[in-house]
N, C-alpha and C positions, 0 to 999 in steps of 0.2 A: 442559438444554444440556450438551454435552460440552466440557470445557476441556482444551486441550493447551498446555503451556508448554515453550518451547525456549530455549536460549541458543546463539547462533552457528550456527543451522541455515543451511546454504547457501540462498540465496534461490531458486534454481531448484528445489530440493527442496521448499521450503515452498510455492511457487506450484503445483507439480504435485500436492502433497497437497490443497491447496485446490480445485484444479480437479477432482480425483477425487471429493472429498466433495460438491462442488456437483452433479456429474453422476450419482453413484451412491448416495449416502447418503440415507436417509429421516429422519435425525436433524438436530438443530440443533448448531452448533459455534461455539466461540470459540477462536481460536488466537492466542497471544502468543509472539513470537520476539524475544528480546533481542539484537539485532545479527545481522549476517551477516559471515562472516569476511573475504571479499575484496571490495574495491570493485567494484561491478557496476552497469552501466546497465540500467534496466528501462523498456521502452517499452510503451505501450498497444497493443491489438490492431491498431489502424489507423494507428499512428504511422509517419511517413516519415523514415528516418534522415537523408536529405540536408537536411531542413528542421529537424531537431531536434538533430543531433549535429555536433560538429567531427570529422568522420570521419578526417581525416588524423592528428589527435592520438590518437584512439581506437585506430587501427590501429598507430601508432608505439609506443604504450605498452601495447598488447595488453590493453586494458580489455574484459572480456566484455560483450556486449550481449544482453539477453534480450527477446524479444517475448512478453508475457504474454497470458492469455486474456480479460482484462477491458479495458474502455475506459480513459479517463483519460489523463493526461499522462506525461511522461518524468521519471525521477528517477535519480540515482546514489546507491546505497545502500552502506553499509559498516558497520563495528562500531559506529558512532555512531547508527545508525538502529534504532528500535524499531518492530516491526510488530504491528498488532492487526487481527484479522479476525473478522467475524461472518458465518456462513453459516446461513441460516434458512429454514425452510418458510414459505410465504406466510401461514399462519395463526398463526405463532409469536408475533407481537406483535399483541395485540388492536387492532382498528380501524386498523391501519396499511395504507394502500394500497400495493401492491407496484410502485411506480413510483420513478424516480430521486429526484425532489425530496422526496417524503414520507420515503423511507428516509434521505436526507441530513439532513433535519430531525430525524428520530428519533435519529440518531447524535449530532447536535449536542446534543440534550437530555441524552443519556446522558453525554457528555463534560463537559457543564456541571456535573455532580456531581463529576467528577474535578478540575476546575479552579475549583471554587467558592472565591471570595475570593482567587484567584491571577491576577494580570495582568488584562487586559481581553479575556477569551476570548470569541470568537463565531465563527460560521460566516459567511464572506464568499464568496459565489458557491459554489464547490465546495471551498473551503479552510478549514482551521482556523487561526485567527490570534490573536495577541495584538496588539491595536490594529490596525495595518495591515501587520503583518509575519507572514508565513506560517511555520508550523512543522509543519503536517500536511497531506499531500496524499492525496486519496481516489480510489478507483476502484471501479466496480461492474459486476456482470453480473446480469441477471434472466432466469430461465428460466420454463418453464411452471408449475413447482411451487415454485421456490426463488429466493432471491436471496443475493448475496454483497456485502458492503461491507468493503473492506479499506483500511487506512490506513498510510502510512509517516510516522512521527513523527521529526522531526529533533532528537533529543536533543543530538547534536553533529554537526558536519560538518567536513570538510577543505576549506579554502578553495580549494586547488589543484584539487580534483576538479570544482569548478563550471565550470572552463574547458572541460570536455569537452562541455558543453551549450550549444547556441545559445539565444538568446532566441526563444521560440516566436512564430510569426506570430499564432496565436490565443491571447491571454492575457486573464486577467480584467481588467475595467476598472480595478479598484482598484490593479492593479500600476502603472499610470501610466508604462509603459515603463521602470520601474526595472530596473537590472541585478540579477543573482542576489543579490549580497551586500547590496544595499540593500533587497531584497524579503523575504529570509528571516531567521529568528532561531533561536536555540538554545533548546530546551526546558530544557536543564540550567541556564540562567540563572534559571529559575523553580521548578524542582522536581528532586529527586534521582531517579535512575533507578528505584531500588527503590520509592520512594514513588509514582511514576507508575504502575508496574505494579500495585502493591497496590491503589491507588485505582481503577484500571480494573477489576480483578477485583471489588472491592466494588460498583462501579456496576453491573456486569453482574448481580451477585447481587440487586440490587433489582428486576430484571425476570425473571430466570431462576433455576431451581434448577440449580446447577452440579455436575457430576460430573467428576472428574479422569480423563483418558484418557492412555494411553501410545501412542507412535507405532507400536510393534509390533502393538498391538491393531488399529489402523486398517489397517495393511498386510495383516493376516490376515483381516479381517472382510469385505472386499469380494469378492463372488463374480462381479461383473460385469466383463467384459473392458473395459479402459480404456486408451486411447491419448491421452496429453496433447497438447494443441496448443502449450502453453508450451515454448519452446525457445530455445537460443542461436542468434543469427544468425552465419553463417559470414563469414570474411574476404572471401570471394568475393562474397557478397551485399552487404556493406558497400562494397566497392570498386565494384561495379556501381551501387549507389545513388549513390555520389559522382560517378561519370561521368555518370549520368543527370541529376543535379542541377546540372551545370555549365552 
């Protein structure tokens, strides 16, 4: 497995790298990005802005909105978010069925090594939680030959940024209609940033032989023409969504 580590890589660039590797690479990848520079809202491929965002506030404050290539929910990311991604060929993990629930369970067992003896870690529905407080959100995409599982970990978060997100209509049952600040928690209250990243790499090493890779190597190695679907939504698209949602 190839390992790429970044610090502060813009989330749009990270997602486009991941999409390119999923579509064009025949190898397995782990990507760790320690924060992204600017607060950015990231929506799943089928997310509807009018249902998920406080669009008036988003437009007023010029918060960028990205529609990514994977499913899953909506999150606002910033320098306090740590991203971890696994992109694997379907045969990479022995006996793992390439479907959403088995992949989610596999990831939970891997992170159980990271959080062993720390908090009450477990997988609840599609979230990583300590007790009943979420600190990690997951999204996936599965193709004919590969799958991707990527996670946004809330090492820290800005309380004010949560106001840009509406309460989703479809929420996990364990959320129990709690507001954002009653539902989530900070990973930094349980583990240092560097310890989390180091332990994640150690956990990955228990299942894969890791080789460090540089971004330039990836950008130069693909001979397949690739056009990413991950992109920023325009102000016009957000304004139109707001009107349609009224």
